[in-house]
C-alpha positions in Angstrom: 126.3 104.7 101.8 124.5 101.9 103.8 124.9 102.3 107.6 127.0 99.1 108.0 129.5 100.3 105.4 129.6 103.7 107.1 130.2 102.1 110.5 133.0 99.9 109.1 134.8 103.0 107.6 134.7 104.8 110.9 135.8 101.7 112.9 138.8 101.1 110.6 140.0 104.6 111.2 140.0 104.4 115.0 140.7 100.7 115.8 144.2 101.1 114.4 144.9 104.0 116.8 143.7 102.0 119.7 146.0 98.9 119.2 149.1 100.6 120.5 147.4 102.0 123.6 146.4 98.6 124.9 149.0 96.3 123.4 151.1 96.4 126.6 148.3 95.8 129.0 147.1 92.8 127.1 150.4 91.1 127.3 151.0 91.5 131.1 149.6 88.2 131.9 152.1 87.5 134.8 151.0 90.6 136.9 149.7 89.7 140.3 145.9 89.8 141.0 144.2 92.7 142.6 140.7 93.6 143.8 138.4 95.7 141.7 135.5 97.1 143.8 134.8 100.2 141.6 135.4 101.1 138.0 135.3 104.9 137.5 134.5 106.0 133.9 135.5 109.6 133.0 134.7 111.6 129.8 131.3 110.1 129.2 128.5 112.5 128.2 126.7 110.5 125.5 125.3 107.5 127.4 123.1 107.1 130.4 125.2 106.3 133.5 123.2 103.2 134.3 124.1 101.7 130.9 127.7 102.3 131.5 127.5 100.8 135.0 125.8 97.7 133.6 128.4 97.2 131.0 131.4 97.1 133.5 129.6 95.5 136.4 130.6 91.9 135.5 134.2 92.8 135.9 134.0 93.8 139.6 135.2 91.5 142.4 138.3 90.1 144.2 141.4 88.7 142.6 141.0 90.3 139.3 143.7 90.9 136.7 144.8 93.1 133.8 142.8 90.9 131.5 139.6 91.7 133.4 140.3 95.4 133.2 140.9 95.1 129.4 137.7 93.1 129.1 135.8 95.9 130.9 137.3 98.4 128.6 136.3 96.4 125.6 132.8 95.9 126.9 132.3 99.6 127.4 133.7 100.4 123.9 131.4 97.8 122.4 128.5 99.4 124.2 129.3 102.7 122.4 129.5 100.9 119.1 126.1 99.2 119.7 124.6 102.6 120.6 125.7 104.1 117.4 128.9 106.0 118.5 131.8 104.4 116.5 134.2 107.3 117.0 134.3 106.8 120.7 137.3 104.9 122.2 138.0 103.8 125.8 141.5 104.0 127.2 143.1 102.6 130.4 145.2 105.4 131.8 148.3 104.8 134.1 147.0 104.3 137.6 147.5 102.8 141.1 144.8 100.1 141.7 145.9 99.3 145.3 142.6 100.8 146.7 140.4 98.6 144.4 139.5 101.5 142.1 140.1 101.1 138.3 139.8 104.1 136.0 138.7 104.1 132.4 138.9 107.1 130.2 136.4 107.7 127.4 137.6 109.7 124.4 134.5 110.9 122.5 135.7 111.4 119.0 134.3 114.7 117.9 134.0 116.3 114.5 137.1 118.5 114.1 136.0 119.8 110.6 133.4 119.1 108.0 133.9 120.1 104.4 131.9 119.6 101.2 133.3 118.9 97.8 132.0 118.4 94.3 128.8 120.5 94.6 128.1 122.6 91.4 124.4 123.3 91.4 123.4 123.0 95.1 124.1 125.4 97.9 126.9 124.3 100.2 125.4 126.1 103.1 122.1 124.4 102.8 123.8 120.9 102.6 125.8 121.8 105.7 122.7 123.0 107.6 120.9 119.7 106.7 123.4 117.5 108.5 123.7 119.0 112.0 124.8 115.6 113.3 128.1 116.1 111.6 128.7 119.8 112.6 132.0 120.7 114.2 132.2 119.7 117.8 129.5 117.0 117.5 130.1 113.3 118.4 128.7 111.5 115.3 125.7 109.3 116.2 125.4 106.9 113.2 121.6 106.4 113.3 121.1 110.2 113.3 123.8 110.7 110.6 122.2 108.1 108.4 118.7 109.6 108.8 119.8 113.1 107.9 121.9 111.9 104.9 119.1 109.7 103.6 116.7 112.7 103.8 119.2 114.9 102.1 119.7 112.4 99.2 115.9 112.0 98.8 115.5 115.7 98.3 116.7 115.5 94.7 117.4 112.8 92.1 120.0 115.1 90.6 122.3 115.0 93.6 124.0 112.2 95.5 126.0 112.7 98.7 128.5 110.2 100.1 130.3 110.7 103.5 134.0 110.0 104.0 135.6 109.9 107.5 139.2 110.6 108.3 141.3 111.1 111.4 141.2 114.7 112.5 144.0 117.1 112.9 144.0 116.6 116.6 144.1 113.3 118.4 140.7 111.9 119.2 138.9 113.8 116.5 137.5 113.0 113.1 137.3 114.9 109.9 134.2 114.5 107.6 134.1 115.1 103.9 130.7 115.1 102.1 131.4 114.2 98.5 128.6 115.6 96.2 127.9 114.3 92.8 125.2 116.5 91.1 123.7 117.4 87.8 121.9 120.5 86.5 118.3 120.2 88.0 116.7 121.0 84.6 114.5 118.4 83.0 112.2 118.4 80.1 110.3 116.1 77.7 108.4 116.1 74.4 105.8 113.6 73.5 103.7 112.7 70.4 100.7 110.4 71.0 97.4 109.4 69.5 95.1 110.2 72.4 92.4 111.9 70.5 88.6 112.0 71.2 86.0 111.3 68.6 85.7 113.4 65.5 89.1 115.1 66.1 92.5 115.0 64.5 94.6 111.9 65.2 97.6 113.2 67.1 98.4 115.2 70.3 101.8 116.7 71.1 103.0 118.0 74.4 106.2 119.6 75.8 107.2 119.9 79.5 110.1 121.9 81.1 110.9 121.7 84.8 113.6 123.2 87.1 113.9 121.6 90.5 116.1 123.9 92.6 114.8 127.4 92.5 116.2 129.9 95.0 118.5 127.0 96.2 115.6 125.9 98.3 114.5 122.8 96.3 111.4 124.6 94.9 110.3 123.2 91.5 108.6 125.1 88.7 107.3 123.3 85.6 105.5 124.4 82.5 103.6 122.2 80.1 101.9 122.8 76.8 99.7 120.5 74.8 98.2 120.9 71.4 96.8 119.0 68.4 99.6 119.5 65.7 97.4 118.5 62.7 94.6 121.0 63.8 96.0 123.5 66.3 92.6 125.1 66.9 91.2 121.9 68.3 93.3 121.7 71.5 95.5 124.1 73.4 96.3 123.4 77.0 98.8 125.4 79.1 99.7 124.3 82.6 102.1 125.6 85.3 103.0 123.9 88.6 105.0 125.2 91.5 106.0 122.7 94.2 107.8 123.7 97.5 108.9 121.8 100.6 107.2 122.8 103.9 107.5 121.7 107.5 111.3 121.4 107.2 111.0 119.5 104.0 108.8 116.8 105.4 105.7 117.8 103.3 105.1 119.1 99.9 102.9 121.9 98.8 101.9 122.1 95.1 100.2 125.1 93.4 99.0 124.8 89.8 97.0 126.5 87.1 95.6 125.0 83.9 94.1 126.9 81.0 92.3 124.9 78.2 90.9 126.2 75.0 89.1 123.6 72.8 86.4 123.7 70.1 86.1 120.0 70.2 83.9 117.6 72.1 85.3 117.0 75.6 82.5 114.7 76.7 79.1 113.6 75.8 76.2 111.2 76.1 73.9 110.1 73.3 72.9 113.1 71.1 74.5 115.6 73.6 78.1 116.8 73.3 80.0 119.2 75.5 82.3 121.8 73.9 84.2 124.6 75.7 87.1 126.2 77.4 88.2 126.1 81.0 90.5 127.2 83.8 91.6 125.3 86.8 93.4 126.7 89.8 94.5 124.1 92.4 96.4 123.4 95.5 97.7 120.1 97.0 99.3 119.4 100.4 101.2 116.1 100.5 102.2 114.6 103.8 104.2 111.4 103.9 103.3 109.2 106.7 105.6 107.1 108.8 106.8 104.2 106.8 107.0 100.6 108.1 109.5 98.4 106.4 108.5 98.0 102.7 105.2 99.8 103.3 105.1 103.5 102.6 102.1 105.8 102.5 100.9 109.4 102.3 98.0 111.7 102.7 97.0 114.4 100.2 94.6 117.2 100.9 93.5 119.5 98.0 91.1 122.0 96.5 90.4 123.0 92.9 88.6 126.1 91.6 87.2 125.3 88.2 85.8 127.8 85.7 84.4 126.4 82.5 82.8 128.3 79.6 81.0 125.4 77.8 78.1 124.8 75.5 75.9 121.9 75.2 75.0 121.1 71.6 72.0 119.0 70.7 72.1 117.4 67.2 69.8 119.4 64.9 69.3 122.3 67.4 71.0 125.4 68.6 73.7 125.2 71.3 72.9 126.0 74.9 75.5 128.0 76.8 76.2 126.4 80.2 79.1 128.2 81.9 79.9 127.0 85.4 82.5 127.7 88.1 82.8 125.9 91.4 85.2 124.7 94.0 86.0 121.0 94.6 87.8 119.6 97.7 89.6 116.3 97.9 91.4 114.0 100.4 93.4 111.0 99.2 95.3 108.2 100.9 98.0 106.5 98.9 100.1 103.5 99.8 102.6 101.2 98.3 104.1 97.8 99.3 107.3 96.5 97.7 108.5 92.9 97.8 111.3 90.9 96.1 109.0 89.8 93.3 106.0 92.1 93.5 104.9 95.7 93.8 101.5 96.9 95.1 99.9 100.3 95.2 96.6 101.5 96.5 94.7 104.8 96.8 91.4 105.8 98.1 89.9 109.3 98.1 86.8 111.4 98.6 85.9 114.4 96.4 83.2 116.8 97.3 81.7 120.3 96.7 80.0 122.5 99.2 77.0 124.7 98.3 77.5 128.3 99.2 81.2 128.4 98.4 80.8 129.8 94.9 78.9 126.8 93.7 75.7 128.0 92.1 72.8 125.6 92.2 71.4 127.1 88.9 74.6 126.5 87.1 74.7 122.9 88.1 71.1 122.4 87.1 71.7 123.9 83.7 74.8 121.8 83.2 73.2 118.5 84.2 69.7 117.5 85.1 69.4 116.9 88.9 73.1 117.8 89.4 73.7 119.6 92.7 76.5 121.8 94.0 76.8 119.9 97.2 78.1 116.7 95.5 80.4 113.9 96.8 81.9 110.8 95.4 84.5 108.2 96.3 87.4 107.1 94.1 89.8 104.2 94.4 92.7 102.6 92.5 94.5 99.3 93.1 97.4 97.9 91.1 99.5 94.8 91.4 102.7 93.9 89.5 104.4 90.5 89.9 107.5 89.0 88.5 106.9 85.4 87.3 109.3 82.6 86.3 111.5 83.3 83.4 111.3 87.1 83.6 107.5 87.1 82.7 105.7 90.0 84.3 102.0 90.2 85.2 100.2 93.5 85.9 96.7 94.1 87.1 94.9 97.4 87.6 91.5 98.2 89.1 89.9 101.7 89.3 86.5 102.9 90.4 84.3 105.7 91.4 81.0 105.7 93.4 78.8 108.8 93.5 75.3 107.6 93.9 74.0 110.9 92.4 74.1 112.9 89.1 77.4 114.6 88.5 78.4 117.2 85.9 80.6 115.9 83.2 83.8 117.4 84.7 83.5 115.1 87.7 82.3 111.9 86.0 84.2 108.7 85.6 85.7 108.4 82.1 86.4 105.1 80.3 88.1 104.5 77.0 91.6 105.3 75.6 95.2 104.4 76.0 95.1 104.5 79.9 91.7 102.9 80.2 89.9 100.5 77.8 92.0 100.3 74.6 90.3 100.1 71.3 88.1 103.2 72.0 88.6 106.9 71.8 89.8 108.9 74.8 86.9 109.3 77.3 84.7 107.3 75.1 82.0 107.2 77.8 81.3 109.1 81.0 79.4 107.8 84.1 78.5 108.9 87.6 79.6 105.6 88.9 82.2 103.5 87.2 84.8 100.7 87.4 87.5 99.7 85.0 90.0 96.8 85.0 93.1 96.0 83.1 95.2 92.8 82.9 98.5 92.7 81.2 101.0 89.9 80.6 104.6 90.9 79.6 107.3 88.8 78.0 110.8 88.7 79.4 113.0 91.6 78.3 114.3 91.1 74.8 116.9 93.9 75.0 119.8 91.5 75.6 119.3 90.2 72.1 119.4 93.6 70.4 121.6 96.7 70.3 123.4 97.7 73.5 121.6 101.0 73.5 118.2 99.3 73.8 117.5 99.5 77.6 114.4 97.4 77.6 112.0 95.8 75.2 108.9 93.7 76.2 105.9 92.5 74.2 102.6 92.2 75.9 99.0 90.9 75.6 96.2 92.7 77.4 92.5 92.8 78.2 90.5 95.8 79.4 87.0 96.3 80.6 84.8 99.0 82.1 81.2 99.4 83.4 79.6 102.9 83.9 76.3 104.0 85.3 74.4 107.3 85.3 71.7 108.4 87.7 68.5 110.3 86.9 69.0 110.2 83.2 66.7 111.9 80.7 64.1 109.9 79.0 65.5 107.9 76.1 69.1 108.2 77.4 71.0 105.1 78.4 71.7 104.5 82.1 74.7 102.3 81.7 77.6 101.5 79.4 79.9 98.5 79.0 83.3 98.7 77.2 85.6 95.7 76.5 88.9 95.6 74.6 91.8 93.3 74.0 95.0 93.4 72.1 98.8 93.2 71.9 101.5 95.7 72.3 105.2 96.5 73.1 107.1 98.7 75.5 110.5 100.0 74.3 113.0 102.2 76.1 116.4 103.2 74.6 119.3 105.6 74.9 118.2 106.2 78.6 115.9 108.9 77.4 113.6 107.6 74.7 110.4 105.5 75.3 107.8 104.1 73.0 104.4 102.5 74.0 102.5 100.9 71.1 99.3 99.0 71.4 97.1 97.4 68.8 93.6 96.9 70.3 90.2 95.5 69.2 87.0 96.8 70.8 84.7 94.0 71.8 81.5 96.0 72.1 79.9 98.8 69.9 80.0 102.3 71.3 78.9 105.3 69.3 81.5 105.8 66.5 83.2 102.6 67.4 82.1 99.3 66.0 83.0 95.9 67.5 86.1 94.3 65.9 87.5 97.5 64.3 91.2 97.8 65.3 92.7 100.9 66.8 96.3 101.8 67.5 97.4 103.6 70.6 100.9 105.0 70.6 103.1 107.3 72.6 106.6 108.4 71.8 108.5 110.3 74.5 111.9 111.8 74.8 113.0 113.2 78.2 116.1 114.6 79.7 
């Protein structure tokens, strides 16, 4: 609930109780005047004494009346409201003002009881512990309450908590109910797509299953499997990820493992192709940084241990076994800026390996001529999406990598495929340095003209481009590549769980098996829950 609505609910509960207390004093206009040289405030423990004195000071002086005392009471109560304490009321007790001293009594409305209702899949104790500002005996401070409830609601998309305030069982107290609406934190998806590499079967299938509240501590475990259903021996990838909150939930720590078995080409240049299996063990620490308005950003630190058992095959010759294992470190900065009609995102990172930390110089040399275990490269990504007149949407994407040195294929920049330059196979070309750009123009949503179960339908036109460069190439090998593609497509979502991406693209340059002008269809059909 927005803070203004929350404050309004609390005020309505207590203003009604205050009306009777002050009705008589407000009508006593005929009472004789009196001097007010001091206003004594009792019961205050929440505000600084100087703030209280400053609020009532204008009502001191000779020949004052009951209206002035009521104005002082109201000013003090307004001060509490402005400071975020809407459950506090100020009373004028019966008193003798002949000595020039007026007394005001502060009643700090404390929480008499907090109860939680409606929670099925999330621990009541952990919810209660996460909102100490509403614990029994506390005087609710609205900014603190809102901050804690917002953090609690951001923990999970499967749970929504709304506070409700009522008068307490004892006068001057408040009762709080946290109403929980939750769902089973189990999610999954299945997908069929056409993201194949050259000389492999056309389709890929994947399944994902994730549970987001292990041990009632908001830990998440996900399992994913990918294969090539037409030729299962071509691709088999199994991945597991475990994510847990750290530093009182402010940061996230992710641990993951990936095992890949493939007898197909996973990368290549010219007459060389790389075939093999691999294992990756990784860790990521994600720290959100302080947001500023619509600008949010985070810092991610990570390390990956990679062990690949690969072979380099030269056309017309025996294969050369080139196993390699090494550790790569990374640091990434990510930011996003939202506006009424636009959305921007940006990321920049550095990736590097250090000689002596399991990185063998001989293995790197065998894998790629002049490759070194102490490598480093920069990566960046910039996207912009804007809503135009009439519901038309424009999206631009720019990605790049700068190494300045030879890299092994596992660290090179890849171009081509459904998420890069359409019209080509996945990872059609690899480069030490690279940049790719995408521009898409979407029609307004056509869902309103179709069945009510159609959530969104947009047509689009797109253009993609990429430039890649390699360092210290072997004689006769190209040093750079250019890929260009253009086409049309559609984006469909329906039944709140089904999505279809379909693109028809034409490559505008030749590249190995791809000839200019040959059309290629990229598709992805996904069902998630």
